[in-house]
C-alpha positions, 0 to 999 in steps of 0.5 A: 498529513501525519508524520511520525516514528515507527520504532520497530517492525511490530509498530509497522505491522500495527499501522498496517492492521489499523489501516485494515480495520478502517479500510474504505470500500475501495482504496489506492495506497502508494508506498514510497521509500528506498529499498528496505524502508518497509514498504513490503512489511507494511503491505504484508501486514495490511493484507494479513489484517484483512484476512489474507492467509497463506504466503504473501509474496513481495511482487518484486519480480512478478510485478503484481500479486493478487489476493482474494479478500475474505470480505470480498474483492481483490487486493493488488500488490504492485512493485513497479520498480522493474518497469520501463514505462507506465505504458507497460502496466496495460500488459499486466491485465489489471482490472480496476473495477475488480480491485478493492485495494491497490498497494503500489510500491514505486508508484512514480514509475507508473505515473499517469497509468494508475488510478487516483491515489487516496493515501500516500505513505512514505517510509524511511529508515530512521535509526533502528525504526522507520520514519513514516508520513501519511498524506491523504490525497482525497476526501476519502483518504482524509476520512480514513486518516481521521478514522485511525486518529492520524489527522 
């Protein structure tokens, strides 16, 4: 586990870029934090660093946004804040085999219906910046954190 301070939005974006540079073949990231903690900022930065162009929308109202990755595969960005139960995820028509990257905001609302998590990221407002905690949940997640120097 790694716990550190992100001084501003640029530092959050830099973390997203570092994660993108070392992205494993497939990964599931769960993003935790209150409204305004920086979850969507981090997800957007990661997607941009992976080469996604055009508008990157927050999935707050759509629940899921899908992005084709230039290197192949799909990135799924989910915001589960508005679902009532994990069973509702099956109505989204998500195909885990197609997704190279899962970015899941409010993952506790989909507990039991999501693929196993590789990396938990918790963000919290901390003065003008953010407090960030990275917690690897799999061996691949631990290798990923080591690759970005966060072990």
